[in-house]
C-alpha positions as CSV (number, residue, x, y, z in Angstrom):
1,M,-5.9,16.4,28.9
2,S,-2.7,16.7,27.1
3,F,0.3,18.2,27.8
4,T,3.6,18.9,26.5
5,L,6.8,17.3,28.4
6,A,10.5,18.9,27.5
7,I,13.7,16.6,28.0
8,I,16.5,18.4,29.4
9,G,20.0,17.4,30.9
10,R,23.3,18.0,30.3
11,P,24.7,15.9,27.0
12,N,25.1,12.2,27.1
13,V,22.9,12.0,29.5
14,G,20.1,9.3,27.6
15,K,17.5,12.1,26.6
16,S,17.2,11.1,22.9
17,T,17.1,7.0,24.0
18,L,14.0,8.3,26.5
19,F,12.5,10.5,23.1
20,N,12.5,7.2,21.7
21,R,11.1,4.4,24.1
22,L,8.4,6.6,25.2
23,V,7.0,7.8,21.1
24,G,7.4,3.6,20.0
25,K,10.2,4.4,17.2
26,K,13.7,5.3,16.8
27,L,13.2,8.6,15.6
28,A,16.2,10.5,17.4
29,L,19.9,9.6,16.3
30,V,21.7,7.9,19.2
31,D,24.8,7.3,19.8
32,D,27.7,7.4,22.6
33,R,29.6,10.3,21.8
34,P,28.0,13.4,23.4
35,G,26.0,16.4,21.3
36,V,24.4,14.3,19.1
37,T,21.2,15.7,19.6
38,R,21.1,19.6,18.1
39,D,17.5,20.6,17.5
40,R,14.7,20.0,19.1
41,R,12.9,17.5,18.0
42,E,8.7,16.7,19.0
43,G,7.0,13.6,19.3
44,E,4.1,12.1,20.5
45,A,4.6,9.8,23.2
46,H,2.6,7.4,25.2
47,L,2.9,5.9,29.1
48,A,0.5,3.6,30.7
49,D,-2.6,5.7,30.3
50,L,-1.0,8.6,29.9
51,A,-0.4,10.8,25.6
52,F,0.8,13.7,25.7
53,T,3.8,15.2,22.8
54,I,7.7,15.4,23.9
55,I,10.3,17.5,22.9
56,D,13.6,15.9,22.6
57,T,16.8,18.8,23.2
58,A,20.4,19.5,22.7
59,G,22.5,19.0,26.0
60,L,22.6,22.1,27.9
61,A,26.3,23.5,27.8
62,E,27.6,26.2,28.3
63,G,28.2,29.0,25.3
64,A,28.0,32.4,24.2
65,G,25.0,33.6,21.7
66,P,26.7,33.7,18.4
67,T,28.5,30.1,19.3
68,L,26.8,26.9,17.8
69,E,26.6,25.8,22.0
70,G,25.2,29.2,22.5
71,R,22.8,28.8,19.9
72,M,22.0,25.3,20.4
73,R,21.0,26.4,24.1
74,A,18.3,29.1,22.7
75,Q,16.6,26.3,21.6
76,T,16.5,24.1,24.5
77,E,15.1,27.1,26.3
78,A,12.5,27.7,23.7
79,A,11.6,24.4,24.1
80,I,11.5,25.3,28.0
81,G,9.3,28.0,27.1
82,A,6.8,25.8,25.2
83,A,6.4,22.8,27.8
84,D,4.1,22.2,30.6
85,A,6.6,20.5,32.1
86,I,10.1,19.6,32.1
87,L,11.9,16.1,33.0
88,F,15.3,17.1,34.0
89,M,17.6,14.0,33.5
90,I,21.1,13.2,34.9
91,D,23.7,10.4,34.7
92,A,23.0,8.1,37.9
93,R,26.6,6.3,37.0
94,A,28.5,9.5,36.5
95,G,26.5,11.2,39.4
96,V,26.0,15.1,39.9
97,T,27.9,17.1,37.9
98,P,28.8,21.1,38.5
99,D,27.3,21.2,35.3
100,D,23.9,19.5,37.0
101,K,23.7,21.4,39.5
102,Y,24.2,25.1,37.0
103,F,21.5,23.7,34.7
104,A,18.8,22.2,37.4
105,A,19.2,26.4,39.1
106,L,18.1,27.2,35.4
107,V,15.8,24.9,34.9
108,R,13.9,25.8,38.8
109,R,14.0,29.8,37.8
110,A,11.8,28.1,34.2
111,G,9.1,27.9,37.4
112,K,7.8,24.9,35.5
113,P,6.4,21.5,36.9
114,V,9.7,19.5,37.6
115,A,9.9,15.7,37.5
116,L,13.5,14.5,38.3
117,V,15.0,11.7,36.1
118,A,18.3,9.8,37.5
119,N,19.4,7.3,34.2
120,K,21.1,4.7,33.5
121,A,20.4,3.7,37.3
122,E,20.3,-0.2,36.6
123,G,23.0,-2.0,38.6
124,K,24.7,-1.0,42.1
125,K,26.5,1.5,39.8
126,G,24.0,4.1,39.7
127,E,22.7,3.9,43.6
128,A,25.2,6.7,44.2
129,G,24.5,9.0,41.6
130,V,20.3,8.3,42.6
131,L,21.0,9.6,46.0
132,E,23.4,12.7,44.8
133,A,20.4,13.7,43.4
134,Y,18.1,14.6,46.2
135,D,20.7,17.7,46.6
136,L,19.6,18.9,43.0
137,G,16.5,20.3,45.2
138,L,14.1,19.0,42.7
139,G,12.0,16.4,44.6
140,D,12.3,12.8,44.6
141,P,14.4,11.3,42.1
142,V,13.1,8.8,39.3
143,P,15.6,5.7,38.9
144,L,15.4,4.6,35.0
145,S,17.1,3.0,32.0
146,A,16.0,4.4,29.2
147,E,17.8,1.5,27.4
148,H,16.3,-1.1,29.1
149,G,12.8,0.0,29.6
150,E,13.0,-0.1,33.5
151,G,11.6,2.5,36.0
152,L,8.6,3.6,33.9
153,A,6.0,3.1,35.7
154,D,7.6,5.4,38.8
155,L,7.9,8.1,35.8
156,F,4.5,7.0,35.6
157,D,4.0,8.1,39.1
158,A,6.0,11.4,38.9
159,L,4.3,13.4,35.8
160,R,1.0,12.3,37.5
161,L,2.5,14.4,40.7
162,A,4.1,17.2,38.6
163,L,0.9,18.0,36.2
164,P,-2.2,15.9,38.7
165,E,-5.2,18.4,36.2
166,A,-3.7,17.5,33.2
167,T,-2.6,14.0,34.0
168,A,-6.4,13.2,35.7
169,A,-8.3,10.2,34.0
170,P,-11.4,11.9,32.5
171,A,-14.4,11.6,34.3
172,P,-17.2,8.6,33.0
173,T,-20.2,10.3,31.4
174,E,-23.5,8.6,30.5
175,T,-23.0,10.0,26.5
176,G,-19.5,9.0,26.3
177,A,-19.6,5.6,24.5
178,E,-22.2,7.5,22.1
179,Q,-20.2,10.2,21.5
180,V,-16.9,7.8,20.7
181,A,-19.3,5.8,18.5
182,I,-20.7,8.4,16.1
183,S,-16.8,10.5,16.3
184,D,-16.1,6.9,14.9
185,D,-18.4,6.7,12.2
186,E,-17.0,6.3,8.8
187,D,-20.1,8.4,7.3
188,G,-19.4,11.3,9.6
189,G,-19.0,14.0,7.4
190,D,-17.4,16.5,9.5
191,V,-14.7,14.8,10.6
192,D,-11.4,16.0,8.9
193,V,-9.7,12.9,7.6
194,T,-6.9,14.9,5.7
195,K,-3.1,13.8,6.2
196,P,-0.7,17.2,5.9
197,L,1.3,17.1,2.6
198,R,5.2,15.5,4.0
199,I,7.7,17.4,2.2
200,A,11.5,16.6,3.1
201,V,14.1,19.3,2.0
202,V,17.2,17.8,0.6
203,G,20.5,18.8,-0.6
204,R,23.8,19.1,0.3
205,P,26.2,19.9,3.6
206,N,25.4,23.8,4.3
207,A,23.2,24.4,0.8
208,G,20.5,26.1,3.6
209,K,18.0,23.7,4.2
210,S,17.7,24.8,8.1
211,T,17.4,28.6,7.1
212,L,14.9,28.1,4.0
213,I,12.5,25.9,6.4
214,N,12.5,28.4,9.6
215,A,11.8,31.4,6.9
216,L,8.8,29.0,5.4
217,I,7.4,28.5,8.7
218,G,8.2,32.3,10.4
219,E,10.5,31.4,13.2
220,D,13.7,30.6,14.5
221,R,12.5,26.5,15.3
222,L,15.5,24.7,13.3
223,L,19.3,25.6,14.5
224,T,21.3,27.3,11.5
225,G,24.7,28.8,11.0
226,P,27.5,29.1,8.8
227,E,29.1,25.5,10.4
228,P,28.6,22.9,7.6
229,G,26.8,19.8,9.4
230,I,25.2,21.4,11.8
231,T,21.7,19.4,11.5
232,R,22.0,15.8,11.7
233,D,18.4,14.3,12.9
234,S,15.7,13.9,10.2
235,I,13.2,17.0,12.2
236,G,9.7,17.6,11.0
237,V,8.3,20.7,11.9
238,D,4.1,21.3,11.0
239,F,2.9,24.2,9.5
240,R,-0.1,25.5,7.2
241,W,0.3,27.1,3.9
242,R,-2.8,28.5,2.8
243,E,-5.0,26.1,5.1
244,R,-3.1,23.3,3.9
245,G,-1.4,20.9,6.7
246,V,2.4,20.7,6.2
247,K,4.9,18.5,7.7
248,L,8.4,20.0,6.4
249,F,11.4,17.3,7.2
250,D,14.9,19.0,7.4
251,T,17.4,16.7,6.8
252,A,21.2,16.3,7.2
253,G,23.5,17.2,4.3
254,L,24.5,14.5,1.9
255,R,27.7,14.2,0.9
256,K,29.1,11.3,-1.6
257,R,28.9,8.0,0.1
258,A,32.8,7.3,-0.1
259,R,33.6,10.0,1.7
260,V,31.3,9.5,4.5
261,V,33.7,7.5,7.2
262,D,31.9,8.9,10.7
263,K,30.0,6.8,12.0
264,L,27.5,9.6,13.3
265,E,27.2,11.0,10.0
266,K,26.4,7.8,8.5
267,L,23.4,7.7,10.8
268,A,22.3,11.0,9.4
269,G,22.3,10.6,6.1
270,A,20.8,7.2,6.6
271,D,17.7,9.1,8.6
272,A,18.0,11.8,5.8
273,L,17.2,8.9,3.2
274,R,14.2,7.8,5.1
275,A,13.0,11.2,5.0
276,V,12.9,10.9,1.3
277,R,11.3,7.5,1.8
278,F,8.9,8.4,3.8
279,S,8.0,11.9,2.0
280,E,5.8,13.1,-0.8
281,V,7.3,15.3,-2.3
282,V,10.7,16.2,-2.6
283,V,12.6,19.9,-2.5
284,L,16.0,19.5,-3.4
285,L,18.0,22.8,-2.7
286,V,20.9,23.8,-4.5
287,D,23.1,26.2,-3.8
288,S,22.7,28.7,-7.0
289,N,26.7,29.7,-6.7
290,T,28.0,26.0,-7.0
291,P,25.3,24.3,-9.1
292,F,24.1,20.4,-9.8
293,E,27.2,19.3,-8.9
294,K,27.8,15.6,-9.1
295,Q,26.2,14.9,-5.3
296,D,22.9,17.2,-6.2
297,L,22.5,15.1,-9.0
298,A,22.9,12.4,-7.3
299,I,20.5,12.9,-4.8
300,A,17.6,13.9,-7.5
301,D,18.5,10.4,-8.8
302,L,17.8,8.9,-5.9
303,A,14.7,10.6,-5.2
304,A,13.5,9.9,-8.5
305,R,14.2,6.7,-7.7
306,E,12.4,6.5,-5.2
307,G,9.3,7.5,-7.3
308,R,9.0,11.3,-5.4
309,A,7.8,14.1,-7.0
310,I,10.9,16.6,-7.1
311,V,10.7,20.4,-7.2
312,I,14.0,21.9,-7.2
313,A,14.8,25.1,-5.5
314,L,17.7,27.9,-6.2
315,G,19.2,28.3,-2.8
316,K,20.5,31.6,-2.0
317,W,19.1,34.0,-4.7
318,D,20.1,37.0,-3.2
319,L,23.7,36.3,-3.8
320,V,23.3,36.2,-7.6
321,D,24.0,38.5,-10.3
322,N,22.6,38.7,-13.5
323,A,19.2,36.8,-12.7
324,A,17.7,35.9,-15.8
325,A,20.5,35.0,-17.4
326,Q,21.7,32.2,-14.7
327,L,17.9,31.2,-14.4
328,A,18.1,31.0,-18.2
329,H,21.2,28.4,-17.6
330,L,20.1,26.6,-14.8
331,R,17.1,25.9,-16.7
332,E,18.7,24.6,-19.9
333,A,21.6,22.5,-17.7
334,A,18.4,20.5,-15.4
335,E,16.8,19.3,-18.4
336,R,20.4,18.3,-20.0
337,L,21.4,16.9,-17.0
338,L,18.3,14.9,-15.4
339,P,16.8,13.7,-18.1
340,Q,14.8,11.1,-15.6
341,I,12.6,14.3,-14.6
342,K,12.4,16.2,-17.4
343,G,10.5,19.1,-16.4
344,T,11.0,20.0,-12.6
345,Q,10.3,22.9,-11.9
346,L,12.6,25.5,-10.3
347,V,12.1,27.9,-8.3
348,P,14.9,30.8,-7.4
349,V,14.9,31.1,-3.1
350,S,16.0,32.9,-0.1
351,G,15.9,32.1,3.3
352,V,17.5,34.7,4.5
353,T,15.5,37.8,2.4
354,G,12.0,35.4,2.0
355,S,12.0,36.0,-1.6
356,G,10.3,32.9,-3.6
357,L,9.0,31.2,-0.8
358,D,5.0,31.6,-2.1
359,A,6.1,30.3,-5.5
360,L,8.2,27.5,-4.2
361,M,5.1,26.5,-2.2
362,R,2.9,26.3,-5.1
363,A,5.1,24.4,-7.1
364,V,5.2,22.2,-4.2
365,V,1.4,21.5,-4.5
366,K,1.4,21.7,-8.1
367,V,3.9,18.6,-8.5
368,H,1.9,16.9,-5.9
369,E,-1.6,17.1,-7.5
370,L,0.6,15.8,-10.7
371,W,1.8,13.0,-8.4
372,N,-1.3,12.0,-7.8
373,M,-2.7,11.8,-11.5
374,R,-4.7,9.2,-12.8
375,I,-5.5,9.3,-16.6
376,S,-8.4,7.1,-18.1
377,T,-7.9,4.3,-20.4
378,A,-9.1,5.7,-23.1
379,R,-7.3,8.8,-22.8
380,L,-4.2,6.9,-22.5
381,N,-4.8,4.3,-25.8
382,R,-6.1,7.0,-28.0
383,W,-2.4,8.7,-27.1
384,L,-0.9,5.3,-27.2
385,E,-2.6,4.6,-30.8
386,T,-1.4,7.8,-32.1
387,T,2.7,7.3,-31.0
388,L,2.4,3.8,-32.3
389,E,1.7,5.2,-35.7
390,E,3.7,8.0,-36.1
391,T,6.5,6.2,-34.3
392,P,6.2,2.4,-34.1
393,P,8.6,-0.4,-31.9
394,P,11.6,-1.3,-33.6
395,A,11.8,-5.0,-34.7
396,V,14.0,-7.0,-33.1
397,S,15.9,-9.8,-35.0
398,G,13.6,-10.0,-37.3
399,R,10.1,-10.0,-34.8
400,R,7.7,-7.1,-35.0
401,I,7.0,-5.7,-31.1
402,K,3.2,-5.3,-30.6
403,I,1.9,-2.8,-28.1
404,R,-1.4,-3.3,-27.9
405,Y,-2.8,-1.6,-25.0
406,A,-2.1,0.5,-22.2
407,T,-3.4,1.0,-18.4
408,Q,-2.2,3.2,-15.7
409,A,-2.1,0.4,-12.6
410,K,-1.6,3.1,-9.7
411,A,-0.3,6.4,-9.0
412,R,2.3,8.3,-6.7
413,P,3.9,8.2,-8.8
414,P,2.1,7.4,-12.0
415,H,3.0,3.6,-13.2
416,F,1.5,2.5,-16.8
417,I,1.4,-1.5,-17.6
418,L,1.8,-2.2,-21.7
419,F,0.3,-4.8,-23.0
420,G,1.3,-6.7,-26.2
421,A,3.6,-9.4,-27.7
422,Q,7.8,-9.7,-27.1
423,L,7.5,-6.8,-25.1
424,E,10.8,-8.2,-23.1
425,A,12.4,-7.5,-26.4
426,L,11.3,-3.8,-25.9
427,P,14.7,-1.5,-26.3
428,T,15.2,0.6,-23.3
429,S,15.9,3.7,-26.2
430,Y,12.0,2.8,-26.9
431,E,10.7,2.8,-23.6
432,R,12.7,6.1,-22.7
433,F,10.4,7.5,-25.7
434,L,7.7,6.6,-24.3
435,I,8.3,8.0,-20.9
436,N,9.0,11.2,-22.8
437,G,5.9,11.1,-25.0
438,L,3.7,10.7,-21.5
439,R,5.4,12.9,-19.8
440,R,4.6,16.0,-22.4
441,A,0.8,14.8,-23.8
442,F,-0.6,14.7,-20.1
443,D,1.8,17.2,-18.8
444,L,4.1,15.6,-16.1
445,P,6.9,17.7,-15.1
446,G,9.1,16.6,-12.2
447,V,7.0,13.3,-11.7
448,P,8.7,10.2,-12.2
449,I,6.9,7.8,-14.3
450,R,6.8,3.7,-14.2
451,I,6.2,1.6,-17.3
452,S,5.7,-2.3,-16.7
453,M,5.3,-4.6,-19.4
454,K,2.9,-7.8,-19.3
455,A,2.1,-10.3,-22.3
456,G,-1.7,-10.4,-22.9
457,E,-4.6,-9.7,-25.5
458,N,-6.5,-6.8,-25.5
459,P,-9.8,-7.6,-23.9
460,Y,-11.1,-4.1,-25.7
461,A,-10.2,-5.5,-29.1
462,T,-13.5,-5.8,-31.4
463,G,-14.3,-9.9,-32.5
464,K,-12.7,-11.3,-30.1
465,K,-14.9,-13.9,-27.7
């Protein structure tokens, strides 16, 4: 039986380090300074034979509702409400602080099972803090070192004690082995192996990415506010759209690399780039009032070079005057400024009013289908024959460039291989001509297209032996 565990504690006690260790990946950003984590992040954790959902939270801090600290605390309180049990963490080297006592009282009032962890307990410096932890009234503390992986066996015992029913081993049955064999059969038929559609929402700082995702999923899942740079980690959020599984990744705002000098912002930017690389569709959110600035174009180019399908969301559309004229202007600008992804869909949206959200998801699903498209060799070569007759490749140094045939090597994104002679001399301008022709002929807007060259004979040519 699975369960959900929320890691709670004041800032910089090591919550994200333990989260990363239990999920087995470096998903959460970790830094020596306090307050790195702001949103709550979920992951699938494993500890011995226990498998459970774990929630990393922002460090508890006192603050009023409208402040950033107050909104962070509200996110943490939401995590407490969603959890089956709480892992309350203190810093053993710092000992029990007044903040620890204050927030331990909040945890007790939540009425959830609690496991008390004294992190950073390696060596003699943590011994006194472990003893002080008894004063919190949350049971026996578990000495732990999340960084070095010490004390995890004791944490396992503490979770078994806190959640005896959820952590109990399933009783063996005579038909258990047979049931497993059936569920693992490749011909199971009823087993749903469909993976959720992975979408990364990217853009400049303060473009409204978290607000947009909250509007899509219909809840205040992500921390938002007027302050730029609130989001640091790339947070994955699951939801369903028209019965289809979707995983949305909220990312940190990306600035020009030369302007980024802070270590934490560098880590957040690298995390955002990883989200782009592991996504299938990138939604580039631009501010409709200051659209297509240099950084917007750089982000779009990055997504195209990574081979991701792209949709451009025109954010804060509720603040735009003369919407029809502005939309026409932005479409013209996108065609001119982003030739590498010609035809990319532009969708006006507003995370505040909720307008355009359904149209955005329809555009995402459509471009995802195109990104996965495969074109038959026969159709491809009929197009190529007509194209070469109308506009043959130029001669280079008196030598004719011969393109004999083409085939699609792969999808995601579409990748085509041209076979012929002297293809290494094919001008870049003619390659762009072919890419644009493919995009028009096979309706591939917003999808990066790859072309490779290979010398060889046409195996379909007649008269060859």
